C-alpha positions in Angstrom: 168.2 6.6 83.5 166.5 3.9 85.5 162.8 3.9 86.2 163.6 4.7 89.9 165.8 7.7 88.9 163.0 8.9 86.5 160.4 8.6 89.3 162.6 10.6 91.7 163.2 13.3 89.0 159.4 13.6 88.3 158.7 13.8 92.0 161.3 16.5 92.5 159.9 18.5 89.5 156.3 18.2 90.7 157.4 19.5 94.2 159.3 22.4 92.6 156.3 23.4 90.4 154.0 23.3 93.4 156.2 25.7 95.4 157.4 27.9 92.6 156.5 31.6 93.3 156.6 32.3 89.6 153.4 31.1 87.8 155.1 31.3 84.4 158.0 29.0 85.3 155.7 26.7 87.2 153.5 26.3 84.2 156.5 25.7 81.9 157.8 23.1 84.3 154.4 21.3 84.4 154.3 21.2 80.6 157.8 19.9 80.4 157.1 17.3 83.0 154.1 16.1 81.1 156.1 15.8 77.9 158.8 13.9 79.7 156.3 11.5 81.3 154.8 10.9 77.8 158.2 9.8 76.6 159.7 12.8 74.8 163.5 12.3 74.8 164.2 16.0 74.4 161.9 16.9 77.3 163.4 14.2 79.4 166.9 15.6 78.7 165.9 19.2 79.4 164.1 18.2 82.7 167.1 16.1 83.8 169.5 18.9 83.2 167.3 21.4 85.0 167.5 19.3 88.1 171.0 17.8 87.6 172.4 19.9 90.5 172.3 23.3 92.1 173.5 26.3 90.2 176.9 27.0 91.8 177.8 30.5 93.1 181.3 31.4 92.2 183.5 34.4 91.4 181.2 35.3 88.5 178.2 35.0 90.8 175.5 33.1 89.0 174.8 32.8 85.3 172.6 30.3 83.5 169.6 29.9 81.2 166.3 31.1 82.5 163.9 28.3 83.5 162.6 26.2 86.3 164.8 24.0 88.5 167.8 24.4 90.7 170.2 24.4 87.8 168.5 27.4 86.1 168.1 31.1 86.8 164.7 31.7 88.3 163.0 33.3 91.3 163.7 30.4 93.7 167.4 30.4 92.9 167.6 34.2 93.1 165.7 34.3 96.4 168.1 31.8 97.9 171.1 33.7 96.6 169.8 37.0 98.0 169.2 35.4 101.4 172.7 34.0 101.5 174.2 37.2 100.4 172.3 39.1 103.0 173.6 36.7 105.7 177.1 37.1 104.4 176.9 40.9 104.6 175.5 40.8 108.1 178.5 38.6 109.1 181.1 40.6 107.3 179.9 44.0 108.5 179.3 42.7 112.0 182.9 41.5 112.2 184.4 44.7 110.7 182.2 47.4 112.3 180.0 46.0 115.1 176.7 47.9 115.4 176.8 49.2 111.8 173.8 48.5 109.6 175.0 47.1 106.3 174.2 49.0 103.1 173.6 47.5 99.6 172.6 48.6 96.2 170.8 46.5 93.5 170.9 47.1 89.8 169.5 45.4 86.7 169.6 45.4 83.0 166.8 44.9 80.4 167.0 41.1 80.1 164.0 38.9 80.7 163.1 38.9 84.5 166.0 41.2 85.5 163.7 43.7 87.1 161.8 41.0 89.0 165.0 39.4 90.2 166.3 42.8 91.3 163.1 43.8 93.2 162.9 40.5 95.0 166.6 40.9 96.0 165.9 44.3 97.4 162.9 42.9 99.3 165.0 40.1 100.8 167.9 42.4 101.7 165.6 44.8 103.4 163.8 42.1 105.4 167.3 41.0 106.6 167.9 44.4 108.1 170.1 45.8 105.3 169.7 49.4 104.2 168.9 48.8 100.6 168.9 50.9 97.4 167.3 49.9 94.1 168.4 51.5 90.9 165.7 53.6 89.3 165.6 51.8 85.9 167.5 49.3 83.8 171.0 50.7 83.6 174.5 49.7 82.7 176.6 47.5 84.9 179.3 50.2 85.4 176.7 52.4 86.9 176.0 49.8 89.6 179.7 49.5 90.3 179.9 53.3 90.5 176.9 53.3 92.9 178.6 50.8 95.3 181.4 53.4 95.9 179.4 56.6 95.5 176.7 55.4 98.1 179.4 54.0 100.4 177.7 50.5 100.3 179.0 47.3 101.7 177.7 45.3 98.8 176.1 45.4 95.4 174.1 43.1 93.1 173.8 43.5 89.4 171.2 41.3 87.6 172.7 40.8 84.2 174.1 38.1 81.9 176.3 40.7 80.1 176.7 39.5 76.5 175.3 36.0 76.9 172.5 34.7 74.6 168.9 36.0 75.2 167.8 33.0 77.1 170.3 33.6 79.9 170.4 35.8 83.0 172.8 36.2 85.9 173.6 37.6 89.3 176.9 39.5 89.7 178.1 40.5 93.2 180.3 43.4 94.3 181.7 44.2 97.7 182.5 47.6 99.3 183.1 49.5 102.5 183.2 47.2 105.6 182.8 43.9 103.6 186.2 43.7 101.8 189.7 45.0 101.9 190.4 48.5 100.6 191.7 47.5 97.1 188.5 45.5 96.5 185.9 48.1 97.4 183.5 48.4 94.5 185.0 45.4 92.7 183.6 42.0 91.8 184.1 39.3 94.4 187.2 37.0 94.4 188.1 34.1 96.6 187.6 33.5 99.5 184.5 35.8 99.5 182.8 33.6 96.8 183.1 30.5 99.0 181.9 32.4 102.0 178.8 33.6 100.2 178.2 30.2 98.6 178.3 28.6 102.1 175.7 31.1 103.4 173.5 30.3 100.3 173.8 26.6 101.0 172.8 27.2 104.6 169.5 29.0 103.6 166.5 27.0 104.8 163.3 26.2 103.1 162.0 28.6 100.5 159.1 29.7 102.7 161.6 30.7 105.4 163.0 33.5 103.3 161.4 36.8 104.3 160.5 39.4 101.7 159.7 42.9 102.9 156.7 44.5 101.3 158.5 47.9 101.2 161.3 49.7 103.0 164.0 49.9 100.4 164.9 53.1 98.6 164.3 53.4 94.9 167.1 55.8 93.9 166.4 59.1 92.3 167.6 59.3 88.6 170.2 61.7 89.9 172.4 58.6 90.5 172.6 58.2 86.8 173.2 61.9 86.3 176.1 61.8 88.8 177.7 58.9 86.9 177.2 60.7 83.6 178.7 64.0 84.9 181.7 62.3 86.5 182.3 60.2 83.4 182.0 63.1 81.0 184.5 65.0 83.1 187.1 62.4 82.3 187.6 64.2 79.0 190.3 66.8 79.1 189.4 69.7 76.8 192.2 71.8 78.2 195.0 69.5 76.9 193.1 67.6 74.3 190.5 70.1 73.0 189.6 68.4 69.7 186.0 67.2 69.3 185.6 67.0 65.5 184.7 63.4 65.3 181.7 61.6 63.7 180.8 58.6 65.9 178.5 55.8 65.2 177.5 54.0 68.4 175.6 50.7 69.0 174.5 49.5 72.4 173.7 46.1 70.9 170.1 46.1 72.1 171.3 46.7 75.6 171.0 49.4 78.3 174.0 51.5 77.5 172.7 53.6 74.6 171.0 56.6 76.3 173.8 56.8 78.9 176.6 56.6 76.4 175.2 59.2 74.1 174.5 61.6 77.1 178.1 61.1 78.3 179.7 61.6 74.9 177.6 64.7 74.2 178.4 66.2 77.6 182.1 65.5 76.9 181.8 67.7 73.8 181.2 65.0 71.1 178.1 66.3 69.4 178.1 64.0 66.3 177.0 60.7 67.8 174.6 58.6 65.8 173.0 55.5 67.3 172.4 52.5 65.1 168.7 52.7 64.8 167.9 49.0 64.7 169.9 48.4 67.9 169.3 51.6 69.8 166.5 50.4 72.2 166.9 47.7 74.9 165.4 44.4 73.7 166.0 41.2 75.7 165.6 39.1 72.5 168.4 40.8 70.7 166.7 40.4 67.3 169.4 41.7 64.9 172.3 39.6 66.2 172.7 35.9 66.7 174.9 36.5 69.7 175.0 40.0 71.4 178.8 40.2 71.8 180.7 42.7 69.8 183.5 40.2 69.4 181.3 37.7 67.5 181.4 37.7 63.6 178.6 39.8 62.2 177.7 41.6 65.4 178.9 44.9 64.1 177.6 44.6 60.6 174.8 47.1 61.1 177.1 49.6 62.8 179.7 49.3 60.0 176.9 49.8 57.4 175.8 52.9 59.2 179.3 54.2 59.5 180.0 53.8 55.8 176.7 55.5 54.9 177.5 58.5 57.2 181.2 58.6 56.4 181.8 58.3 60.1 185.3 58.5 61.7 184.8 55.7 64.2 182.4 53.0 65.4 182.0 52.4 69.2 180.0 49.4 70.4 179.0 48.4 73.9 177.8 44.9 74.9 174.3 44.8 76.3 175.3 45.8 79.9 177.8 48.3 78.6 180.8 47.1 80.6 182.8 46.3 77.4 183.7 48.5 74.5 184.6 47.7 70.9 186.2 50.0 68.3 186.1 49.9 64.6 187.6 52.3 62.0 188.6 52.4 58.4 192.0 50.9 57.9 194.0 53.2 55.7 196.0 50.3 54.3 193.0 48.5 52.9 190.3 51.2 52.9 188.0 48.8 54.6 186.3 49.1 58.0 187.6 46.7 60.6 187.2 46.1 64.3 190.3 46.5 66.4 191.4 43.7 68.6 191.1 44.2 72.4 194.9 44.2 72.7 195.1 47.0 70.1 192.6 49.2 71.9 194.2 48.3 75.2 197.6 49.6 74.0 196.1 52.7 72.4 194.3 53.6 75.6 197.4 53.0 77.7 199.5 55.2 75.5 196.9 58.0 75.6 196.6 57.8 79.4 200.4 58.1 79.6 200.2 61.2 77.4 197.4 62.6 79.6 199.5 62.0 82.7 202.6 63.6 81.1 200.6 66.6 80.0 199.0 67.0 83.4 202.0 66.4 85.7 200.9 64.5 88.8 197.2 64.8 88.1 195.4 61.4 87.8 193.3 60.6 84.7 190.0 61.2 86.5 190.9 64.7 87.4 191.8 63.8 91.0 195.0 64.7 92.8 196.6 61.3 93.0 195.5 60.0 96.5 196.9 57.1 98.3 194.3 54.8 96.7 196.0 55.3 93.4 199.6 55.7 94.2 202.2 53.0 94.5 205.2 53.1 96.9 206.9 55.6 94.6 203.8 57.7 94.0 203.8 56.9 90.2 200.9 54.5 89.9 200.5 51.2 88.1 199.3 50.0 84.7 197.9 46.4 84.6 196.5 43.8 82.3 195.6 40.1 82.4 198.3 37.6 81.8 196.6 36.5 78.5 196.6 40.1 77.2 199.4 41.6 75.1 202.8 42.5 76.5 202.8 45.8 74.7 201.2 47.7 77.6 204.1 46.7 79.8 206.6 48.2 77.4 204.5 51.4 77.1 204.4 51.7 80.9 208.1 51.0 81.4 209.1 53.5 78.7 207.1 56.2 80.6 208.5 55.2 84.0 205.3 53.5 85.4 205.1 50.2 87.1 203.2 47.4 85.4 201.5 44.2 86.7 200.1 41.1 85.2 197.0 39.5 86.8 194.9 36.4 86.4 192.2 36.6 83.8 189.2 38.7 84.8 188.5 42.2 86.0 188.0 41.1 89.5 191.8 40.7 89.6 192.8 43.7 87.5 190.7 46.1 89.5 192.3 45.1 92.7 195.9 46.1 91.7 197.0 48.6 94.3 197.7 52.0 92.9 196.0 51.2 89.6 195.9 54.0 87.0 194.7 51.9 84.1 193.9 48.3 83.4 192.6 46.2 80.6 191.9 42.7 79.4 191.9 41.5 75.8 188.2 40.6 75.9 187.3 44.3 75.3 187.4 45.3 79.0 189.0 48.6 80.0 189.2 50.4 83.3 190.2 54.0 82.6 189.1 55.6 85.9 189.4 53.2 88.9 188.3 55.9 91.4 185.0 56.1 89.7 184.3 52.5 88.6 186.6 49.7 89.9 185.6 47.4 87.1 185.6 47.4 83.3 183.5 50.2 82.0 182.6 50.5 78.3 181.2 54.0 78.6 184.1 55.7 80.3 186.4 53.9 77.9 184.3 55.3 75.0 185.0 58.8 76.2 188.8 58.3 76.3 188.7 56.5 72.9 186.8 59.3 71.3 189.2 61.9 72.8 192.2 59.9 71.4 190.6 59.4 68.0 189.7 63.1 67.7 193.3 64.1 68.7 194.7 61.8 66.0 192.2 63.2 63.4 193.3 66.8 64.3 196.9 65.8 63.4 195.7 64.3 60.1 196.1 60.7 61.4 193.9 57.7 62.2 194.1 55.5 65.3 195.9 53.0 63.0 198.6 55.5 62.5 198.9 56.0 66.2 199.1 52.2 66.7 201.9 52.0 64.1 203.8 54.7 66.1 203.6 52.4 69.1 204.9 49.5 67.0 207.9 51.5 65.8 208.8 52.4 69.3 208.2 49.0 71.0 208.0 46.4 68.2 205.1 45.0 66.4 203.0 42.9 68.8 200.5 40.7 66.9 198.0 38.5 68.7 195.3 36.0 67.9 193.2 33.4 69.7 192.1 29.8 69.1 189.0 28.5 70.9 188.2 24.9 70.9 184.6 24.1 71.9 184.0 20.6 73.4 180.8 18.7 74.1 182.2 16.9 77.1 183.9 19.0 79.9 186.1 15.9 80.6 187.8 16.5 77.3 189.2 19.8 78.6 191.0 18.0 81.4 192.3 15.4 79.0 193.7 18.0 76.6 195.4 19.9 79.5 196.9 16.7 80.9 198.2 15.8 77.4 200.1 19.2 77.3 201.4 18.7 80.8 202.7 15.2 80.1 204.1 16.0 76.7 204.8 19.7 76.4 205.5 21.0 72.9 209.1 21.6 72.1 208.6 24.5 69.7 206.0 26.8 68.2 206.4 28.4 64.8 209.8 26.8 64.4 211.0 28.6 67.6 212.2 26.5 70.5 210.3 26.7 73.7 212.7 28.1 76.3 210.2 28.7 79.2 207.3 26.5 80.2 205.2 27.5 83.2 202.4 25.5 84.7 200.2 28.2 86.1 198.4 25.8 88.3 201.5 25.8 90.6 201.1 29.5 91.3 204.0 31.9 91.7 205.1 34.9 93.8 203.1 37.2 91.5 200.1 35.1 90.5 197.7 32.7 92.5 197.3 29.2 91.0 195.1 28.9 88.0 194.5 26.2 85.5 196.7 27.2 82.6 199.9 26.6 80.7 202.4 29.3 79.4 205.0 28.8 76.8 207.7 31.3 75.8 209.9 30.6 72.8 213.4 31.8 71.8 212.0 34.5 69.5 209.6 35.7 72.3 206.5 34.0 70.8 204.1 33.4 73.7 201.4 30.8 73.9 198.9 30.5 76.9 196.4 27.7 77.0 193.6 27.5 79.6 190.1 26.2 80.0 187.4 28.9 79.8 185.9 29.8 83.1 182.4 30.3 81.7 182.0 28.0 78.6 183.0 24.5 77.6 186.0 25.7 75.6 189.8 25.4 75.6 191.2 28.9 74.9 194.6 29.5 73.4 196.1 33.0 73.4 198.9 33.6 71.0 201.3 36.5 70.6 204.3 37.1 68.3 206.8 40.0 68.2 208.3 41.5 65.1 211.0 44.1 65.4 210.6 47.1 63.0 213.1 49.9 62.4 211.1 52.1 60.1 207.5 52.8 58.8 208.6 51.2 55.5 209.1 47.9 57.2 205.7 47.7 58.8 203.8 46.1 55.9 206.4 43.3 55.7 206.4 42.9 59.5 202.6 42.6 59.5 202.7 39.9 56.9 205.5 38.0 58.7 203.5 38.3 62.0 200.4 36.8 60.3 202.4 33.9 58.9 204.0 33.3 62.3 200.6 33.3 64.0 199.2 30.9 61.5 202.2 28.5 62.0 201.7 28.7 65.8 198.0 27.9 65.5 198.9 24.9 63.5 201.4 23.8 66.1 198.9 24.3 68.9 196.4 22.1 67.1 199.0 19.4 66.5 200.0 19.5 70.2 196.3 19.0 71.2 196.0 16.1 68.8 193.4 17.9 66.6 
């Protein structure tokens, strides 16, 4: 960095500190600036990154580390985002329903500054003439998504960074009523709405021009949470699946889902629910886990220890904002507790929902009557999963006579599938009741998982036995992932270009018969940066850059036919060997 660049950076930082409405971040910036001016390389690097650009608003909204500067999450960035979103809502509602006052609801989790960001967002939306509702407390993300539809709002904001590290926070946006097409009401934003909102944020003037109302928004009564709990508990079907003998250990991972999840499970009839004591209360520092994501190694250790001590039947885990659900149980083959992969849970839930539909005739899984919002052209409804998830759900749906769709990665796409009955993605996201929450919901999923596990237990089985039954019917589907983290984002482009120029000819000794560059798009999928390979023996490999982290993600799936239960152990071993061989071939193709 030249002396001129450094002087410009220092000037920009001093100006930010002078105008920052948050005394804490202003003081932190002043201290960082002093260290940088005194020659600290680490402080200089941190300062330069904080001011390296403006945090970009995209389909995931905003998400970044907390701190001062335009490239961090702070009150300045949030105020500008709220003002831009308010302008977008005014435009969208004005076009769709002239003379209608826009409505919006704002929620927040228990992360650092979430409540402050939420209240300032409510103040800005109110000042912009929007009828604004603020959630009564730190609550799960699915409850905010529920409120967008339940309160007939045009928009929603959830202040959360989901399962990111404790130093992060984020700003997730939902649209509803007049602001978006029918299939997207209550769902996260997709293109082109993200670009339209980003343009309105970019057009926001000076910070002092953003008006904040002193009052005028409505702090919702706790009954909104009670309404969600009642509707979610009612998803359980005691008439057709009456079994409730199930010992559950639940961890909210220091997040906001514990109280709600226990209340819902208890109301659904599951009385034996034990919270992991060390992780039961919201704590923005997540002291017992290095990374508050159930998928991360070690994240479920305390839950598994509790389950073993109590001789529990099942472990349920939510991430900190409770939109994802993880499941662990004791594997009868090994006698050891293990967490199920997202694809395994996704298939189990899909099969159970098929069974519920079969038992209940035309009744939809949420107890409704199959309205037009849930029915496809033939009135049957649709099962869906992301393209990187297992192909097993498609086979389950087809065997039961239901349509199936694949979508791009992310619930913003899955939740928009017309006539959706059930959707999931391999990253522990499940939508079991789209009429209630048009997003992934770890709490409603927990209710259906518990019902499924209790039904299996009543028949003397485990959920692993149920999974084996699916394999016997549809073939053993085994999946795995390979994630390659890079320091330089340019390396991701280089690796993708290498694969496009020199596509692998085989994976696991099976010749590649189909190669699809997903960036070209198709009749069924919009363009996305990714590559799909399908081999002669139906091995599938999908490689794409992560949308949220500096990673290249590789999704692998192999199929093994099985004719009898006796063949399953050998098939599992063969599948594992095949996956290991594919992983080796992927590494070689990437030059690793």
